[in-house]
N, C-alpha and C positions, 0 to 999 in steps of 0.2 A: 166352788161356795157351795158355799152350805143351800138346807136343805129346810133353814129355820131361822131362815134373815130376821127374821123379830126379835129370838132369842135373849138375853139376858144372860146373859153366861159367868157365871166366875168357878176362880178355884178353893179348894182350899186353907183353912188355913195351919192347916198343919200339909198342906204339900212342903218339901225340898225346896233343895235351891236348883236342885241338882236334873231342871229339867222333867223327870221325870214324873209331872201332874198329869193331870185329867185334871175339867171340866165336866160344872152343871151348867141345868139352864132349869127352874121350876116351868109345869105345860101343863100348873091349874091340874092335871089327873094325870100328867105323865111326867117322870125326866129325862132328858135327856143327858145323856155320857157322852162326848169326845175326846181327844190328846189333842191338849195344848197343845203340841207340836203342830202338829195338822191341825189346823181353827178347820181348816173347808175338808177337810178331809172326812169319814164315814163315822157318824151314829151309831152310838144306841142308846131309843130308849126301850122304859122299860114302864108299866103301872108306877103310880106314887105305890102303893101296901108294898110290889113286890123292890122295888128299888129303898124301904125302909125294909122290909127282914134283909136283904141285904148287907148295907151296912150294920145290922145288928149283929147279924151272924159272922160279918171279917170281922170287928171291933171283940169278940166273944173267938176269934180263933179258930171256928166250922169249922170246918173238912169239910163239909155238903159246900163253903164258899167256896170252897179253890179249887183250882184245876189242876 
């Protein structure tokens, strides 16, 4: 079961229909991320500024944001 029972999860409008999606929940000062196929699985929680930096780097194809 999720460790964030009151979180309101949403998928990106850019999510594909192939099931390879993540969901995010705004926790006010942090953002939680989970695999949409495993809603009861683990979550990654980042401070809101770190999440914003990650998204910016991904949008600009920054190699620091990719494994």
